[in-house]
C-alpha positions, 0 to 999 in steps of 0.5 A: 120185286124189291127193285120194282118197289124201289123204282116206284118209290123213286119215281114218286119222290122225283115226281113230287120234287120236280113240281112240273105242271103237266096236268089239266090247266097247265101250260103246253110243253115249250117244245111243241110246234106245228108242221105243214098242213096243221098236223102237230109234232111234239119233241119229247126230252129224248127226241121222240116225236108225235104227230096228229092229224084227222083220220084219213080214209084208208090209213091204217096202223102198221101191219106189224103192230101190237094191237090193243083197244082201250075204251074206244081207242085203238092202239097199235105199237110197231115193235121194230120201229117203236111207232105208236098209232092211236085212232079213236072217233075221227082222230089219229095220232102217231108217236115215235118212242126213242127207246132202246131195242124193240118196243112193246106193251108191258105184260101183266103179272101172269106175263100176258101182253099189255097190262091195262091198269085203271088209274085216277087219270084213266086206263093206263098201259106201259110202253117199254123198250129194252136192250142189254148193256155192257155191264150185264144189265139192260138199258130199259125205258118205260113210259105210260100211255093213259086213255083219258076222257079227252083221248090218249096221253103220254106220261110227261116223264120217261123212266130209265132203269138198269133192269132186264125185267120184261115186267110186270112193273109195280102197279104204283108206277102206272098211277104215278106216271099216269097222273102227270101226262100230256095229250097226244098231239096237244098244242 
């Protein structure tokens, strides 16, 4: 529990110190590109990619995906490939997380899957991937996915921790990370 609080405080301090503008009205990330056919592909700091295109008839989420519905947005997270598919209205976005190990939604305090936390930015869930490292700890990556009024968004920063905890993570992390997010497929 102490580790979670320290991580949350470190995250808050880093977010305030960075001063990166990633909220509404800020300029788009410099690494956004348009691919053939008008779909968007964004490269994040760790090489993850996301693409977006209007929903095609018959296209579905990965068969092995962990499903989650938040405020009309259907999310499916494929653990082995760390592939997220988000569908809502007539929109579809995909994002690949370049995380260690298999990906899943972080559990709630009772260890039930996908702890959804209401934040000022919208309802948020942590996507995480983890694998043991040589030192006996784990290499764990965490990123918040928040469902905003404009659609799903990812926190602009990925948190890396040396912890094998499956969660739950401190609720403060959800709030801080959700406050600095970029829409999936944003130009």
